[in-house]
N, C-alpha and C positions, 0 to 999 in steps of 0.2 A: 445712247451711244450707238452708232451705226456700225455694222460689221464691215471689216476691210474687204477689199475686192479679192476675189479668188485669183491668185497669180497664174494658174494654169487654165483659166477660162472655164472651169467646171461650173455646174449649175449652183445657184444659191442654196437650194434644198440639200444638195450633197454636202456643201460646206457646213451647213447647220448640223447635219447628222454627224459630221466628223468631229464636231466639238460638243456633242450632246452629253458625253460622259463627263463626270466631275473632274477627273484628272486631266483629260485633254482640254477641257474648257479653262481650267486654271493655268495650264501651260500656254495656251493661246493668249489669255489676258496678260500674262507676264510679258510675253514677247511683244504684244501690241503696245504695252506701256513702257517699253524700253528695258525690259528685263528686270523690273522692280520686284522685290520680294514682298508680296502682299501678306502672306501668312508665314509664320515660322514653321519649319519642317517638324513633324512629330518626332518625339524621341524614339530611337531605334528599339530599345529594349523595354520601354514602358517605365513608369515610376516604381520606386521601391515599395511604396505603399500599395500600389496595384498588385505587385507580385506577392506581397504579404497576404493580401486579402483574396488572392486567387484560390478558388476552390472552397471558400467558406460559404456555407449554406445560409440563406436568409429565410427564417421561419417566423411565423406569427405566434402570438401567445397560445392560440388554440392548437396550432401545429405542434408546439412544444408539449402541450398537455397530451395530445394524441400520441406523440412519440414516447412520452413517459409511460403512458398506459400500455403501449405495446411492449416496452422493455420490461415492465413489471410482470406482465402476463408471461413473457418468455422466461423470466427468472423463476416464476412459480411452476411452470411446466418442467424446467430443469430440476427444481427441487423435488417435484413429484416423482420424476423418473429415478432420481438418486434415492428417494425414500423407498420406493419399491425394491430397488436393488439391495439397500441396507436391511430392509425388512426380512429378506430371505436368509440373512446371516445374523439374525438377532441373537440367537443362542451363543454363537461363537464370539460375537462382539461383546456381549455382556460379560463373558469370562474375563476379557481385558479391562472392562470398565470397573468391575468389582475387585480386581486384583490389588489396587492400592489399599482398599479397606481390609482385605484379608491379610495383607502384609503388615499393616499397622496393628491390627488386633493380635496377630501372632507375635509381633515384637513386644506388645504390652502384656502378653501372657493370658489373653482372654480366650476361653474355650467354651464352646466351639467358635472359631473365627468366621462367623457368618453374619449376613445382614438379615433383618427381620421385616416381615410385612405385618402391618397393624390393621389393615382393612382388606376385604376380599378382592377389591379391584386394584389394589396398589401395585401388585406385581405385574398385572396385565398392562396397566397404564404406563408404567415406567419401561418395562422390558420390550413391549411390543408396540409402543407408540412414541413416547418421548425420546427414548434412546435412538431409534432410527431417525427421528427428526434431527437430533444433534449430529449424528453421523452424516446425514445428507447435507447439512450445511457445510461441513468440511469437504465432502466429496464433490459437491457442486460449486465450491468456491471459485474455481477458474471460470466456469460458465457465468456465474453471477457477476464477477469482476469484468468479464468481457461485455456484458450488457451495460454495466456502469460506464465503461469506456465508450461504447457505441453511442450512448446518450450524450456524453460530453464532447465527443470528437467533432461534431459539426460546428461547434463554437470555437474550435482551435484553428490556428493557421495550418496550411498544408504541410509545412516542414515539421510541425509539432506532432502530426499524426503518426510519424514514424516511431513514436514511443509506444505504440499499441502493444506489440509483442513483449518488449521489456516490462511494460507496466503490468500486464496480465501475469507473466511468469514470476516477476519479483513479488507482486502482491500475494498471489496464491502461495508462493514459496514461503514468504514471511508468515502468512496466516497459519500454514501447516507447521512451520517451525515453532511458532508461538504455542500452538497446541501441544506439540511434543515436549517443549520445555516445561509447560504447565503439568503435563501428565507424569513425566519422569522425575521432575525435580521439585517444583513448587508445591504441587498438591500432596505428594507423599510426605514431605517434611511437615507441612502444615497439618495434615490429618493426624499424624502420629503425635504431634504436640497437643492438638486440641482434644484428642481422645484420652490422652494420658494426664491432662492437667488436673483432673479431679479424682484420679484413682487413689492417690495417697490419703484421701479423706473417706475411704470406704465406699466410693462410688464405682459401680460396675457399669461400663458403657454398653448400652443396647442401642444399636444404630438401625433406624428404619430405612427402608429402601428409598422412600421419598426424600427424607432429609439428606441422605447421602448423595442422591443424584442431583438435588438442587445445589448443593455445595460444589459438586463436580462440574455442573454446567457453568456456574458463576466463575469458577477459577479458569476453566478451559477457554471459554469465550472471552473473559476479561483479559487474560494474558495474550491470547491470540490477537485481539484488537490492539493491545499495546504494541505488539510487534509490527503493526502497520505504521508506526511513527515515521520511518523514513519516506514512505509513500506520501503521507500527509504533507511532510515538509517539502518534498519534491513538487507536489501539486500546488502548494502555496507559491512556490517560486515560478512554476509554469504559468500560473494565472497572474503573476506579478503582484501578489499580495504580500510577499516577503522576499528577502534577499539573504544570501549567505552572510554578508557583513552585519546585517541587522540581527540575525540569529546568533552570531558569535558575540556581538556586543552584549546581548541579553542572555547569554548561555548560563550565567550564574543563577539567574532566576529559574531557568528550566531545570538545572541540576538540583536546586533547593526543592522544587516541586517534586522531582523524581524521588528524592530521598524521603520526603514526607509521605508520598504514596507508598514507598517501599516499607516505611516504618508502620504504616497502617495495615498493609496487606500481610506483611511477615509477622506471624504470631509469636515467634520466639524472640527473646530479648537480647540475644548475643549479636555481636557485630558481624560475625561471619555470615549468618543467614540474611542479615540486612544487606550486606554487600553482594550476596549471591543473587539477590533480586535487583538491586540498584545498579550494579555495574553493567549488566546487559542492557538495561534501559538507557543508561548514559551512552553506551556504545552505539545503540540504535539512533540516538539523537544526533551524534556526530556523523554517523553514516549518512543520515538524511541531509545534513549540511554539506557533506562532501558531494552527494549526488546533485544537490541544487547548485553547487559550485561548478560542477561539470556542465550543467545546463547553461549557466551564465557564460562560461568559456565558449561553448558552442554557439551561443547567440552572437557573441562579440568576435568570433573568428580567431580566438587565441588558442594556444596549445597549453597542455598541462605541464606545470613545473615539476617534473619528476624528481629532480634533485632535492627540492624542498620536501616533497612527500616522503622520500626515503629517509631523510633526516628526522622527520617527525615520527615515522614508524620505528626507527632505531631508538629514538628517545623514549617512546612508549614501551618498547621491549625492555629497555634498561630499567625503567621505573617498575615494571612488573617483576623483573628479576630481583630488584632491590626489595620490593614488598614481600616476595616469597622468601628471600633470605632473612628478613627481619621476623617474619611469621614463624619460621622454623628455628631460629636461634634465640630470639628474645621472648616470644609469646607462647612457646611450647607446642606449636602445631607440628604434625608429622605427616609426611607424604605416604600415601597408600596406593596400591595398584588398582583401585576401583573408585567409582564416583563417590564423593566429590573430589577424590585424589588428594585431599588434604583434610586432616581432622585434628581435633584438639585432644 
């Protein structure tokens, strides 16, 4: 195809230079062919898929391993700093750690209400090493959760990275709340029952520091991890591995599993202590479903049905009031001004 004549008589070289850029060349060709549209114009805002994937990092398998190694090292450094801080307060912290044992032994009438060391190194290992390690896990939990999020975030969409601050705050808060629930409620009741179960047969409890601390660690970390259930459900929804409708359809199996776990963990045979552990776990399960439902609404651009939510809250409060009324009038429970606020 030959180039058209320059209408102003300019040189051929200057005309070629004028159409050398892709945009001007395309415009000249369209004009020369009678204004035909050779190529469709590009979309002004890009495709939705391109917007979804904007900002996502592409990493190889070795890059992922390198990133994982970096995050693990930073977690360990944070734990080391927290360990050194907790080590300086070991004596004060141990007073709080042994307090449930002292209270349980005092309640059972054991004198003196103290723990015992059976080996020369037992007290040093527990008080000056393992107890600061446990404390450092709780102190450094926000930093550890931040490193977990930083490792996961490159594989998420750009709009989903906005959940970084809520994820870290809620995860650390639930972890600490689970530890507090285990320390003030679960561990105290369980320890009193376990120590007193054999005293009627002429058995005098002598509790060693190591056995006591092992039980303390199992209960504290176990309940704290159980309190992360809403975060787990939210992440399953975030990664599109589960949905609120799926979780609600199969909630009866989850509740059954929760009550089985509560029956195993709770040492006392009465229904009250079983419910004391199972009800918070069921509440956490439904809180996780609600958080995942909010995520789905945000993805679909819908608003929250507040009227339905308030009706559900009112129904739950009415059911709790009915349960409290039946407990106090039919089953002999009495309200008291201290925890657990209701007793038989």
